[in-house]
Structures are given as C-alpha cells and as structure tokens.
N, C-alpha and C positions, 0 to 999 in steps of 0.2 A: 396938500390938503390928506389928513391924519384921522378926525373924529370925522364920524358919518349917525348924523340921527334918523331913524330909527321912525316912521307912522303912520299912521292910519286912512288913507281918504275914501270912503262910500269898501270900506271892506277890503278897497287894494293898497299896496305895501303902496307909500311912496318915501323914497331914502335923500336927503340935502345933505350936502359935503361942508365940514368945516377945520384950520387950521388951530382947534385951539379948542377943549373939553368944556371951558367956563362958556366958552361960544353952544356951544352944539347944549348943549344945557338949560343956557337959555332960551334957544330956538323951541324945545320943545315945553317950554313954560308957556310961551310968547301959543304955542300955538294950542294948548290948552284952555289954557285961558280964553281965547279967544272964537272958540269952540266948532274949526273951521278943518282942525284935525285929528286926531285919537294918539296921541306919542306911543310907542315904543319899549324905546333903547337908543340910548350909543354904543357905540359900535370903535375898537380903538383900533385900527389896519397894523398901529404898533405894538401894539402887546395882544392881539386878539382878546382882554380884556372887556365885557357886558356888562353896559350898568343901566339897569332894566328902571320905565318910567314908572315913578310915583309922586301920590301929595298926600298929602301928611301923614307920609309912612305907609300907606294904601298902594297897590298896583294897579297899575291905571292902562296900563293892555293885555290884551291878551294873547299876543309871542311871549316861545318863550325866549333863553338867553338863544339853545341854539338857530333857533327862528333868524329870530336880528341877526347873529350871526352872517349864518350865507345867503340874508336882504342883503345886507351891505357889501362883503365880499362878491357879486354879484353886480352892486349899483358899481366899485372899484375894480371891474372886468372891464365896466363897459366904459366906465371911463375913460381904463388903460391907465389908469393910478394905479392895481391888485401887483402884475407881473417884480415893480423895483418895490413897494413898500413889502411882499413874499419875501422876499430875498433878505432886509433889514429887522424879522420878527427880533423878538429875542424870546426865548424861550420862557413858557411863563411859571 
C-alpha cells in the first residue's frame, strides 16, 4: 500500500490504504458523492506528496496538508507499513 486516503466521519479522521493513486482518488470521490464521509486528501507514502480533495476546483475538506500527512503516517505506523516505506522515500 502506497497511497493513504484520509477522510473524516463525524469529525473523526479515518484512513484507508490503496496501491494506486487512481484507486485512492476514486474512493474519495465516491465517499463525497455518498455523503457518508468527508474526503480530506491523499498521502503518497513514497514521495510524501499530499493531494487535497477538491470538487469543481474548490476544497472539500477542512484539514491542512500537514494534518493529512500526520494522519496518514499514523495510519501507516499502526498498520506496520511505515518503517519500510520511510527508508524508501525519495527526496522531494
């Protein structure tokens, strides 16, 4: 898992891991359309790049890029995936 989609559910951060960016972005679009979660953004664990969620070029979520990165790395740590990816990260 390389990409972490970050959402909120009743103001509680929720993260989901995906192998591809397109799957993570599709998931965030789906949860926004279903109104069950509020999409925040996608974190790339290999590069550290963060893509904020937007609809019609307007931000959807309320979290900053730094917050999304922190939530995603906490998720990866809890899943036991962060140590290997952290060593493989490319400089930005």
